[in-house]
gemmi code that builds the backbone of each chain (N, CA, C; Angstrom):
import gemmi

chains = {
    "A": [
        ("UNK", (108.142, 82.445, 101.688), (108.840, 83.508, 102.111), (108.755, 84.790, 101.646)),
        ("UNK", (109.524, 85.886, 102.753), (109.193, 87.343, 101.575), (107.787, 87.549, 101.737)),
        ("UNK", (107.115, 87.263, 102.623), (105.526, 88.311, 102.854), (106.067, 89.662, 103.792)),
        ("UNK", (105.262, 90.733, 102.595), (104.751, 92.058, 103.072), (104.037, 92.141, 103.614)),
        ("UNK", (102.972, 92.606, 104.696), (102.092, 93.338, 105.167), (101.790, 94.485, 105.039)),
        ("UNK", (100.892, 94.936, 104.686), (100.496, 96.331, 104.670), (99.216, 96.675, 105.344)),
        ("UNK", (98.855, 97.970, 106.635), (97.353, 97.734, 106.641), (97.403, 99.484, 107.268)),
        ("UNK", (96.278, 100.276, 106.596), (95.181, 99.176, 106.436), (95.276, 99.324, 104.942)),
        ("UNK", (94.466, 98.354, 104.355), (94.545, 98.042, 102.725), (93.260, 99.018, 102.290)),
        ("UNK", (92.639, 99.892, 103.031), (92.062, 101.895, 102.463), (91.695, 102.002, 103.330)),
        ("UNK", (91.511, 103.259, 102.644), (91.099, 104.353, 103.661), (90.788, 105.626, 103.205)),
        ("UNK", (89.157, 105.768, 104.113), (89.002, 107.211, 103.119), (88.966, 108.596, 104.863)),
        ("UNK", (89.310, 109.263, 104.636), (89.574, 110.436, 105.613), (89.409, 111.994, 104.847)),
        ("UNK", (89.365, 112.546, 105.996), (88.716, 113.576, 105.374), (90.018, 114.941, 105.006)),
        ("UNK", (90.126, 116.456, 104.334), (90.890, 116.735, 103.990), (91.353, 117.217, 105.438)),
        ("UNK", (93.074, 117.526, 105.605), (93.245, 118.118, 106.857), (94.120, 117.401, 107.474)),
        ("UNK", (92.842, 115.740, 107.824), (93.738, 114.878, 108.978), (94.711, 114.314, 108.317)),
        ("UNK", (95.059, 113.597, 109.160), (96.410, 112.472, 108.923), (96.051, 111.153, 108.686)),
        ("UNK", (96.715, 110.465, 108.357), (96.912, 109.053, 107.535), (98.206, 108.003, 108.125)),
        ("UNK", (98.443, 106.970, 108.820), (99.069, 106.257, 108.871), (98.884, 105.108, 108.411)),
        ("UNK", (100.178, 104.843, 107.507), (100.223, 103.282, 106.861), (101.487, 102.475, 107.348)),
        ("UNK", (101.069, 101.172, 107.529), (101.697, 100.493, 108.569), (102.697, 99.433, 107.368)),
        ("UNK", (103.475, 99.048, 107.395), (104.068, 98.240, 106.583), (105.209, 96.972, 107.084)),
        ("UNK", (105.074, 96.038, 106.950), (105.862, 94.862, 108.275), (106.359, 93.366, 107.090)),
        ("UNK", (106.999, 93.539, 107.674), (107.958, 92.199, 106.467), (107.843, 90.916, 107.908)),
        ("UNK", (107.395, 90.899, 107.285), (105.989, 88.860, 108.144), (107.575, 88.052, 108.763)),
        ("UNK", (108.322, 87.397, 107.540), (108.959, 86.342, 108.014), (110.702, 86.572, 107.590)),
        ("UNK", (111.302, 87.753, 107.420), (112.405, 87.509, 107.285), (113.005, 89.947, 107.624)),
        ("UNK", (113.965, 89.847, 107.763), (114.287, 91.124, 108.836), (114.509, 92.244, 107.325)),
        ("UNK", (113.892, 93.447, 107.143), (114.166, 94.136, 106.267), (114.960, 95.161, 106.633)),
        ("UNK", (116.157, 94.550, 105.802), (117.516, 95.850, 105.833), (116.940, 97.475, 105.680)),
        ("UNK", (116.282, 97.334, 104.306), (115.713, 98.687, 103.905), (114.567, 98.085, 103.118)),
        ("UNK", (113.318, 99.942, 103.854), (112.260, 99.206, 103.451), (111.797, 100.604, 102.215)),
        ("UNK", (111.101, 100.301, 101.352), (110.708, 102.079, 99.957), (109.526, 101.925, 99.886)),
        ("UNK", (108.938, 103.250, 99.751), (107.476, 103.584, 99.931), (106.945, 104.556, 98.521)),
        ("UNK", (106.225, 103.961, 97.828), (105.683, 104.049, 96.475), (104.844, 104.542, 96.178)),
        ("UNK", (104.508, 105.361, 95.190), (103.100, 106.137, 95.172), (102.416, 105.527, 93.540)),
        ("UNK", (101.432, 105.118, 93.720), (100.980, 104.807, 91.958), (99.743, 105.407, 91.414)),
        ("UNK", (99.591, 106.125, 90.801), (98.628, 106.920, 90.585), (98.122, 106.035, 89.268)),
        ("UNK", (96.383, 106.127, 88.681), (95.672, 104.864, 87.741), (96.405, 105.124, 86.742)),
        ("UNK", (96.767, 104.007, 86.724), (97.374, 103.931, 84.864), (98.909, 103.789, 84.354)),
        ("UNK", (99.379, 104.377, 85.642), (101.091, 105.175, 85.957), (101.516, 103.921, 86.128)),
        ("UNK", (103.097, 103.910, 86.329), (103.996, 103.070, 87.360), (103.744, 104.168, 88.543)),
        ("UNK", (105.357, 102.798, 89.022), (105.562, 103.102, 90.709), (106.690, 104.212, 90.860)),
        ("UNK", (106.184, 105.697, 91.106), (106.842, 106.164, 91.663), (107.633, 106.151, 93.094)),
        ("UNK", (108.961, 105.814, 93.468), (109.496, 106.197, 94.401), (109.570, 107.401, 95.316)),
        ("UNK", (109.130, 107.781, 96.302), (108.806, 108.822, 97.711), (110.164, 108.709, 98.043)),
        ("UNK", (110.543, 106.918, 98.839), (111.800, 107.480, 99.848), (111.916, 106.285, 100.451)),
        ("UNK", (113.266, 105.803, 100.420), (114.221, 105.427, 100.679), (114.307, 104.575, 102.464)),
        ("UNK", (113.963, 103.949, 103.505), (113.818, 103.975, 104.472), (114.961, 102.630, 105.631)),
        ("UNK", (115.816, 102.816, 105.815), (116.189, 101.961, 106.853), (116.747, 102.184, 108.223)),
        ("UNK", (116.344, 101.259, 108.652), (116.178, 101.358, 109.984), (116.705, 101.803, 111.114)),
        ("UNK", (116.665, 102.230, 111.846), (117.239, 103.730, 112.648), (117.554, 104.948, 112.370)),
        ("UNK", (118.065, 104.905, 110.853), (117.964, 106.417, 110.566), (117.029, 106.956, 109.706)),
        ("UNK", (117.614, 108.415, 109.762), (116.062, 109.222, 108.556), (116.369, 108.809, 107.286)),
        ("UNK", (114.633, 108.679, 106.782), (114.377, 108.424, 105.667), (115.233, 109.362, 104.461)),
        ("UNK", (115.688, 108.861, 103.150), (116.112, 108.693, 102.331), (114.750, 109.888, 101.074)),
        ("UNK", (114.277, 110.885, 101.083), (113.553, 111.047, 100.167), (113.780, 111.301, 98.662)),
        ("UNK", (113.179, 111.157, 98.022), (113.514, 111.459, 96.393), (113.185, 112.800, 96.477)),
        ("UNK", (113.679, 113.240, 95.107), (113.511, 114.924, 94.594), (111.603, 115.303, 94.498)),
        ("UNK", (111.476, 116.069, 95.251), (110.142, 116.588, 94.885), (108.966, 116.071, 95.846)),
        ("UNK", (109.454, 115.116, 96.848), (108.766, 114.419, 97.512), (108.918, 115.341, 99.263)),
        ("UNK", (107.672, 116.198, 99.740), (108.025, 116.906, 101.077), (108.217, 115.956, 102.464)),
        ("UNK", (109.022, 115.772, 102.810), (109.631, 114.795, 103.849), (108.384, 115.773, 104.985)),
        ("UNK", (108.236, 116.734, 104.802), (107.177, 117.209, 106.160), (105.749, 116.349, 105.587)),
        ("UNK", (105.787, 116.546, 104.580), (104.207, 116.279, 104.462), (103.912, 114.424, 104.811)),
        ("UNK", (104.866, 113.652, 104.223), (105.442, 112.151, 104.030), (106.578, 111.945, 105.180)),
        ("UNK", (105.943, 111.605, 106.278), (106.701, 111.232, 107.476), (106.585, 109.754, 107.762)),
        ("UNK", (108.372, 109.353, 107.529), (108.127, 108.124, 107.568), (108.915, 107.598, 108.798)),
        ("UNK", (108.681, 105.936, 109.258), (109.553, 106.130, 110.896), (110.023, 104.718, 110.644)),
        ("UNK", (110.900, 104.356, 110.821), (111.380, 103.124, 110.539), (112.321, 101.996, 112.008)),
        ("UNK", (111.139, 101.774, 112.744), (111.409, 101.940, 113.966), (112.119, 100.385, 114.231)),
        ("UNK", (111.935, 99.092, 113.518), (112.664, 98.095, 113.535), (112.458, 97.325, 112.201)),
        ("UNK", (113.394, 96.390, 112.100), (113.901, 95.797, 111.189), (112.846, 95.237, 110.312)),
        ("UNK", (111.738, 95.053, 111.013), (110.105, 94.665, 110.818), (109.069, 95.408, 110.284)),
        ("UNK", (109.287, 96.742, 110.697), (108.402, 97.610, 110.937), (108.727, 98.856, 110.165)),
        ("UNK", (108.391, 99.074, 108.938), (108.329, 100.973, 108.762), (106.949, 101.564, 108.942)),
        ("UNK", (107.008, 102.533, 109.050), (105.363, 103.612, 108.322), (105.409, 105.216, 107.841)),
        ("UNK", (104.534, 104.498, 107.212), (103.825, 106.430, 106.386), (102.979, 107.009, 107.045)),
        ("UNK", (103.572, 108.184, 107.588), (102.258, 109.279, 107.281), (101.852, 109.872, 106.721)),
        ("UNK", (100.824, 110.265, 106.696), (100.297, 111.232, 105.185), (99.493, 112.745, 105.534)),
        ("UNK", (100.706, 113.458, 106.209), (100.015, 114.722, 107.249), (99.559, 115.503, 106.676)),
        ("UNK", (97.842, 116.104, 107.150), (97.469, 116.925, 106.467), (97.004, 116.869, 104.997)),
        ("UNK", (96.163, 115.685, 104.959), (96.239, 115.308, 103.394), (95.373, 115.868, 102.852)),
        ("UNK", (95.154, 116.126, 101.567), (94.196, 116.834, 100.954), (94.070, 115.888, 99.950)),
        ("UNK", (92.830, 116.624, 99.315), (92.855, 114.780, 97.761), (93.576, 114.781, 96.890)),
        ("UNK", (94.239, 115.905, 96.563), (95.686, 115.130, 95.733), (96.807, 114.084, 96.009)),
        ("UNK", (96.030, 114.238, 97.317), (96.869, 113.137, 97.925), (96.683, 111.333, 97.477)),
        ("UNK", (95.450, 111.918, 97.025), (94.871, 110.102, 96.905), (95.410, 109.591, 96.042)),
        ("UNK", (96.247, 108.332, 96.147), (96.621, 107.304, 95.378), (96.675, 105.790, 95.894)),
        ("UNK", (97.101, 105.150, 95.633), (97.392, 104.180, 95.988), (99.011, 103.803, 95.829)),
        ("UNK", (99.301, 103.761, 98.060), (100.804, 103.690, 98.714), (101.107, 102.063, 98.382)),
        ("UNK", (101.990, 102.232, 97.948), (102.593, 100.782, 98.098), (104.366, 100.534, 99.041)),
        ("UNK", (104.501, 99.408, 99.506), (105.851, 99.780, 100.265), (106.714, 98.478, 100.063)),
        ("UNK", (107.396, 98.540, 100.079), (108.454, 96.537, 99.617), (109.264, 96.745, 100.704)),
        ("UNK", (110.289, 95.765, 101.036), (110.967, 95.297, 101.661), (111.728, 94.420, 100.776)),
        ("UNK", (113.543, 94.791, 101.384), (114.450, 94.590, 100.730), (115.185, 93.674, 101.824)),
        ("UNK", (116.432, 92.855, 101.360), (117.709, 92.159, 102.146), (117.301, 90.998, 102.864)),
        ("UNK", (116.394, 90.254, 101.845), (116.080, 88.636, 102.208), (117.552, 88.305, 101.809)),
        ("UNK", (117.794, 87.345, 102.908), (119.336, 86.593, 102.750), (118.946, 85.368, 101.956)),
        ("UNK", (119.941, 85.768, 100.938), (120.746, 84.897, 100.532), (120.612, 85.539, 98.421)),
        ("UNK", (120.484, 84.894, 97.972), (120.489, 85.581, 96.435), (119.254, 86.512, 96.188)),
        ("UNK", (118.297, 86.089, 96.874), (117.364, 87.550, 96.066), (117.595, 88.542, 97.133)),
        ("UNK", (118.885, 88.865, 97.681), (119.282, 89.686, 98.716), (118.771, 91.124, 97.980)),
        ("UNK", (118.668, 91.538, 97.153), (118.316, 92.687, 96.493), (117.587, 92.636, 95.521)),
        ("UNK", (116.468, 92.108, 95.950), (114.705, 91.890, 95.152), (114.138, 93.142, 96.511)),
        ("UNK", (113.378, 93.462, 96.128), (112.235, 94.325, 96.666), (110.841, 92.768, 96.686)),
        ("UNK", (110.139, 93.182, 98.080), (109.066, 92.320, 97.978), (108.417, 93.301, 98.464)),
        ("UNK", (107.168, 93.436, 97.568), (106.109, 94.405, 97.657), (105.118, 94.149, 98.674)),
        ("UNK", (104.176, 94.697, 99.502), (102.961, 94.578, 100.192), (101.931, 94.985, 99.214)),
        ("UNK", (100.786, 94.269, 100.174), (99.623, 94.850, 99.115), (98.985, 96.228, 98.502)),
        ("UNK", (99.690, 96.972, 99.070), (99.091, 98.227, 98.717), (97.916, 99.050, 99.749)),
        ("UNK", (97.873, 100.473, 99.607), (97.156, 101.069, 100.184), (96.623, 101.780, 99.812)),
        ("UNK", (94.968, 102.005, 99.418), (94.543, 102.645, 98.450), (94.018, 104.080, 99.385)),
        ("UNK", (94.229, 105.403, 99.765), (94.225, 106.338, 99.882), (93.180, 107.298, 99.571)),
        ("UNK", (92.284, 107.617, 99.851), (90.907, 108.555, 99.218), (90.826, 110.174, 100.339)),
        ("UNK", (91.243, 111.186, 100.001), (90.546, 112.037, 100.308), (89.442, 112.861, 100.120)),
        ("UNK", (88.833, 112.977, 101.159), (86.766, 114.219, 100.655), (87.914, 115.306, 101.010)),
    ],
    "B": [
        ("UNK", (121.106, 109.664, 85.985), (119.815, 109.155, 86.118), (119.737, 108.117, 85.262)),
        ("UNK", (118.473, 107.779, 85.360), (118.224, 106.559, 84.730), (116.739, 106.387, 83.804)),
        ("UNK", (117.092, 105.307, 82.448), (116.126, 105.860, 81.661), (115.372, 104.225, 81.418)),
        ("UNK", (114.646, 104.156, 81.252), (114.111, 102.855, 81.002), (112.613, 102.344, 79.907)),
        ("UNK", (113.232, 101.961, 78.894), (111.953, 102.054, 77.941), (111.543, 100.560, 77.610)),
        ("UNK", (109.886, 100.467, 77.830), (109.137, 99.322, 77.380), (107.844, 99.551, 76.479)),
        ("UNK", (107.416, 98.937, 75.889), (106.197, 99.343, 75.245), (105.530, 99.258, 75.856)),
        ("UNK", (104.029, 100.036, 75.947), (102.842, 100.318, 76.399), (101.866, 99.031, 76.689)),
        ("UNK", (101.271, 98.534, 75.470), (100.572, 97.838, 75.459), (101.036, 96.335, 74.585)),
        ("UNK", (100.654, 95.464, 74.775), (100.882, 94.214, 73.717), (99.224, 93.029, 73.946)),
        ("UNK", (99.001, 92.626, 72.772), (97.775, 91.632, 72.909), (98.597, 90.617, 72.271)),
        ("UNK", (97.711, 89.360, 73.048), (98.313, 88.237, 72.434), (97.861, 87.133, 72.881)),
        ("UNK", (97.539, 86.191, 72.146), (96.558, 84.809, 72.356), (96.360, 84.015, 73.053)),
        ("UNK", (95.587, 83.294, 74.010), (95.696, 82.394, 74.831), (96.256, 81.337, 74.275)),
        ("UNK", (97.207, 80.614, 75.197), (98.093, 79.375, 74.598), (99.494, 79.930, 73.517)),
        ("UNK", (99.496, 80.916, 73.199), (100.870, 81.567, 72.519), (102.224, 82.128, 73.508)),
        ("UNK", (102.977, 82.717, 72.611), (104.427, 83.224, 73.180), (104.587, 84.950, 72.929)),
        ("UNK", (104.669, 85.588, 73.832), (104.662, 86.971, 74.214), (106.188, 87.135, 74.954)),
        ("UNK", (106.656, 88.204, 74.066), (107.909, 88.799, 74.812), (107.679, 90.359, 74.289)),
        ("UNK", (108.315, 90.627, 76.026), (108.691, 92.076, 76.374), (109.876, 92.866, 76.471)),
        ("UNK", (109.902, 93.826, 75.831), (111.388, 94.358, 75.830), (111.546, 95.399, 76.515)),
        ("UNK", (112.966, 95.271, 77.171), (113.478, 96.722, 78.180), (114.561, 97.338, 77.740)),
        ("UNK", (114.714, 98.007, 77.452), (116.141, 99.119, 77.357), (116.533, 100.037, 78.247)),
        ("UNK", (117.434, 99.616, 78.930), (117.735, 100.243, 79.456), (118.859, 101.418, 79.529)),
        ("UNK", (118.983, 102.307, 80.346), (120.123, 103.331, 80.639), (120.762, 103.304, 81.857)),
        ("UNK", (121.794, 103.919, 82.847), (121.688, 103.496, 83.815), (123.104, 103.619, 84.445)),
        ("UNK", (123.778, 104.065, 85.645), (124.822, 103.970, 86.197), (124.730, 103.384, 87.761)),
        ("UNK", (125.423, 102.432, 87.837), (125.644, 101.689, 88.938), (124.847, 100.286, 89.417)),
        ("UNK", (125.058, 99.894, 87.790), (123.447, 98.998, 87.643), (123.648, 97.917, 88.296)),
        ("UNK", (122.606, 97.010, 89.227), (122.754, 96.475, 90.407), (121.295, 94.999, 89.778)),
        ("UNK", (121.146, 94.915, 89.023), (120.242, 93.751, 88.358), (119.190, 94.639, 87.796)),
        ("UNK", (118.694, 93.539, 86.691), (117.102, 93.990, 86.393), (115.894, 93.238, 86.733)),
        ("UNK", (114.981, 93.634, 87.138), (114.335, 92.872, 87.642), (112.775, 92.513, 87.085)),
        ("UNK", (111.822, 91.724, 87.076), (110.272, 91.894, 86.550), (109.711, 91.619, 87.068)),
        ("UNK", (108.491, 92.232, 87.337), (107.020, 92.428, 88.500), (106.424, 91.957, 87.327)),
        ("UNK", (104.995, 91.399, 88.088), (104.015, 91.445, 87.350), (102.501, 92.113, 88.619)),
        ("UNK", (101.880, 93.117, 87.819), (100.857, 94.395, 88.769), (99.802, 93.557, 87.750)),
        ("UNK", (98.946, 93.090, 88.575), (97.042, 92.937, 88.527), (96.514, 94.193, 88.718)),
        ("UNK", (95.597, 94.736, 87.881), (95.370, 95.840, 88.336), (94.601, 96.039, 89.651)),
        ("UNK", (94.490, 96.785, 90.602), (94.549, 97.572, 91.787), (95.547, 96.503, 92.821)),
        ("UNK", (96.109, 95.883, 92.350), (97.742, 94.470, 93.056), (98.551, 95.587, 93.074)),
        ("UNK", (99.560, 95.050, 94.482), (100.589, 95.731, 94.122), (101.428, 94.668, 93.714)),
        ("UNK", (102.084, 94.978, 92.588), (103.759, 93.981, 91.847), (103.878, 92.724, 92.307)),
        ("UNK", (104.165, 91.682, 91.887), (104.591, 90.102, 92.473), (106.077, 90.543, 92.269)),
        ("UNK", (106.864, 89.681, 92.811), (108.122, 89.504, 91.725), (108.254, 88.213, 90.986)),
        ("UNK", (108.985, 88.395, 89.536), (108.824, 87.266, 88.281), (110.120, 87.160, 88.634)),
        ("UNK", (111.124, 87.822, 87.882), (112.837, 87.554, 87.882), (113.971, 88.877, 88.061)),
        ("UNK", (114.545, 87.650, 88.056), (115.884, 88.770, 88.387), (117.111, 88.657, 87.676)),
        ("UNK", (117.636, 89.664, 87.034), (119.412, 88.700, 86.488), (119.809, 90.259, 86.381)),
        ("UNK", (120.705, 89.238, 87.324), (122.185, 90.510, 87.296), (123.700, 90.197, 86.285)),
        ("UNK", (123.391, 88.409, 85.785), (124.423, 88.480, 84.475), (124.191, 88.185, 83.453)),
        ("UNK", (124.451, 88.502, 82.378), (123.938, 88.030, 80.923), (123.774, 86.595, 80.855)),
        ("UNK", (122.864, 86.641, 79.723), (122.163, 85.646, 79.455), (120.534, 85.042, 79.898)),
        ("UNK", (120.048, 84.069, 80.024), (118.685, 83.640, 80.110), (118.840, 82.827, 81.377)),
        ("UNK", (117.156, 83.004, 82.137), (117.206, 82.613, 83.287), (115.314, 81.759, 82.764)),
        ("UNK", (115.665, 81.262, 83.114), (114.404, 80.827, 83.066), (113.421, 79.879, 84.423)),
        ("UNK", (112.083, 80.269, 84.360), (111.219, 80.000, 85.498), (109.645, 78.946, 85.225)),
        ("UNK", (109.672, 78.144, 84.972), (108.532, 77.707, 84.326), (108.230, 78.259, 82.681)),
        ("UNK", (106.728, 78.572, 82.973), (106.554, 79.371, 81.558), (107.404, 81.125, 81.384)),
        ("UNK", (107.745, 81.597, 82.635), (108.160, 82.658, 82.179), (109.672, 82.568, 82.313)),
        ("UNK", (110.356, 83.180, 81.105), (111.503, 83.474, 80.881), (112.349, 85.085, 81.004)),
        ("UNK", (113.549, 85.340, 81.525), (114.192, 86.519, 81.224), (115.547, 86.724, 80.767)),
        ("UNK", (115.934, 87.201, 80.078), (117.253, 87.379, 79.561), (117.503, 88.741, 79.552)),
        ("UNK", (119.305, 88.866, 79.815), (119.424, 90.488, 79.908), (120.621, 90.097, 79.142)),
        ("UNK", (120.875, 91.018, 78.659), (122.456, 91.642, 77.929), (122.638, 92.906, 78.560)),
        ("UNK", (123.730, 92.710, 79.243), (124.028, 93.893, 80.032), (125.040, 95.085, 78.898)),
        ("UNK", (125.831, 94.577, 77.965), (126.122, 95.268, 77.506), (125.639, 96.413, 76.146)),
        ("UNK", (124.623, 95.500, 75.878), (123.493, 96.187, 74.885), (122.352, 96.749, 76.021)),
        ("UNK", (122.595, 97.229, 77.321), (121.015, 97.952, 78.045), (120.055, 96.992, 77.487)),
        ("UNK", (120.075, 96.181, 77.823), (118.710, 95.253, 77.217), (118.324, 93.829, 77.770)),
        ("UNK", (116.813, 94.188, 77.818), (116.384, 92.414, 79.176), (115.277, 92.036, 77.850)),
        ("UNK", (114.704, 91.247, 78.214), (113.032, 90.437, 77.960), (112.542, 89.392, 78.824)),
        ("UNK", (111.437, 89.894, 78.768), (110.820, 88.647, 79.380), (109.888, 88.581, 78.228)),
        ("UNK", (109.968, 86.575, 78.624), (108.897, 85.667, 77.782), (108.025, 85.071, 78.663)),
        ("UNK", (107.017, 85.280, 77.908), (105.900, 85.006, 78.329), (105.690, 83.689, 77.621)),
        ("UNK", (105.249, 81.678, 78.048), (105.170, 81.139, 77.179), (103.561, 80.524, 78.001)),
        ("UNK", (103.283, 79.893, 76.384), (101.826, 79.202, 76.822), (100.979, 79.779, 77.509)),
        ("UNK", (100.793, 81.673, 77.117), (99.889, 82.260, 77.856), (98.322, 81.508, 78.411)),
        ("UNK", (97.902, 82.070, 79.684), (96.860, 82.442, 79.853), (96.083, 83.208, 80.216)),
        ("UNK", (94.309, 83.389, 80.171), (93.636, 84.687, 80.295), (94.703, 85.090, 82.246)),
        ("UNK", (94.691, 84.715, 82.294), (95.259, 84.679, 84.284), (97.019, 86.111, 84.081)),
        ("UNK", (97.325, 85.427, 82.705), (98.470, 86.409, 82.587), (97.873, 87.812, 82.152)),
        ("UNK", (96.911, 87.994, 81.696), (96.444, 89.482, 81.488), (96.884, 90.725, 82.235)),
        ("UNK", (97.406, 91.683, 82.531), (98.585, 91.923, 83.971), (99.789, 92.931, 82.887)),
        ("UNK", (100.063, 93.959, 84.249), (101.000, 95.051, 83.692), (102.317, 94.277, 84.391)),
        ("UNK", (103.208, 94.383, 82.908), (104.345, 93.475, 83.691), (106.021, 94.812, 83.680)),
        ("UNK", (106.200, 94.966, 84.695), (107.374, 96.113, 84.973), (108.940, 95.504, 85.531)),
        ("UNK", (109.046, 96.265, 84.374), (110.816, 96.115, 83.839), (111.561, 97.078, 85.106)),
        ("UNK", (112.090, 96.930, 86.057), (113.257, 97.483, 87.062), (114.479, 97.789, 86.882)),
        ("UNK", (114.889, 98.592, 87.097), (116.172, 98.551, 87.786), (117.090, 98.495, 88.555)),
        ("UNK", (117.918, 98.002, 89.367), (118.567, 98.587, 90.141), (119.412, 99.134, 90.283)),
        ("UNK", (119.801, 100.204, 91.703), (121.114, 100.907, 91.408), (121.595, 100.761, 92.436)),
        ("UNK", (122.527, 100.224, 92.220), (123.345, 99.560, 94.329), (124.010, 101.137, 94.663)),
        ("UNK", (124.490, 101.899, 94.146), (124.464, 103.000, 94.279), (123.841, 103.620, 95.255)),
        ("UNK", (122.655, 103.516, 95.474), (121.617, 104.311, 95.708), (120.297, 103.240, 96.975)),
        ("UNK", (121.479, 102.687, 97.617), (120.800, 102.162, 98.699), (119.689, 100.542, 98.142)),
        ("UNK", (120.220, 100.149, 97.098), (119.309, 99.401, 95.982), (118.160, 99.501, 95.905)),
        ("UNK", (117.799, 101.069, 95.361), (116.642, 101.406, 95.508), (116.255, 101.070, 93.453)),
        ("UNK", (114.730, 100.750, 93.633), (114.945, 100.361, 91.779), (113.686, 101.403, 91.064)),
        ("UNK", (114.592, 101.639, 89.660), (113.293, 102.226, 89.176), (112.841, 101.857, 87.909)),
        ("UNK", (111.470, 102.140, 87.935), (110.506, 101.292, 87.309), (110.468, 102.140, 85.819)),
        ("UNK", (110.060, 101.043, 85.157), (110.018, 101.766, 83.543), (108.653, 101.806, 83.355)),
        ("UNK", (107.582, 102.265, 82.752), (106.331, 102.865, 82.841), (105.657, 101.848, 82.879)),
        ("UNK", (105.764, 100.130, 82.644), (105.072, 99.480, 82.448), (104.683, 98.987, 81.318)),
        ("UNK", (104.431, 97.243, 80.819), (103.973, 97.002, 79.889), (102.587, 95.994, 80.089)),
        ("UNK", (101.316, 96.542, 79.492), (99.961, 96.064, 79.748), (99.404, 94.314, 78.490)),
        ("UNK", (99.255, 93.979, 79.135), (99.489, 92.259, 78.384), (98.284, 92.421, 78.646)),
        ("UNK", (97.674, 92.280, 77.593), (95.914, 91.566, 76.938), (96.200, 90.270, 76.621)),
        ("UNK", (95.525, 88.974, 76.728), (95.011, 88.144, 76.721), (94.218, 87.546, 76.079)),
        ("UNK", (93.718, 87.664, 74.541), (92.453, 87.491, 74.355), (92.225, 85.698, 74.383)),
        ("UNK", (91.488, 85.357, 74.270), (91.090, 83.716, 73.717), (91.011, 83.616, 72.366)),
    ],
}
model = gemmi.Model(1)
for chain_id, residues in chains.items():
    chain = gemmi.Chain(chain_id)
    for i, (resn, *xyz) in enumerate(residues, 1):
        res = gemmi.Residue()
        res.name, res.seqid = resn, gemmi.SeqId(i, " ")
        for name, pos in zip(("N", "CA", "C"), xyz):
            atom = gemmi.Atom()
            atom.name, atom.element = name, gemmi.Element(name[0])
            atom.pos, atom.b_iso = gemmi.Position(*pos), 0.0
            res.add_atom(atom)
        chain.add_residue(res)
    model.add_chain(chain)
structure = gemmi.Structure()
structure.add_model(model)
structure.setup_entities()
């Protein structure tokens, strides 16, 4: 149990375009999903927390108009990087929490999406 | 806010034991998590401690002392495949169960 998928696994785009990344919990309903960004040799930086049917809560310094998050159902959240620029190139990872049982507070991570903006 | 400290790197020999320490300062503590992350991959869940004491899962054990703000991850019978980064993360209940991660400890297992 606790499988989280992410699509695409990698994407290369031109500067100024928008990129959508999907995160799905495959075998459980995730009450909360989280989006992280990770630069090489650095730890995970939380970007935002999203709950199904409500607006995402963004961390300080993260532009909500640039990183649009939609959490349409208990199994799907999407992150759209709008008007991407080279400095947005990073490894984007989602996680899902809310698995029933003793690990309800544990976050399970998707495989990540490597974004390269040219 | 949260402050989490763990060593940057550790080196150990195949078959040996390595202990990765993590100290934290936080309010609204809701559990201490350990994740393993191989280069270029997403983190995988290893262990979760919310009460004081030792949790053992095969070759990996995790310990927590809430009064000391201290945890460690113990890796026994090290294998080459254990070379990875190990992330200590603290859960904060009031913040929607979000996790704050330490910088990670890169463990290199040598033959």
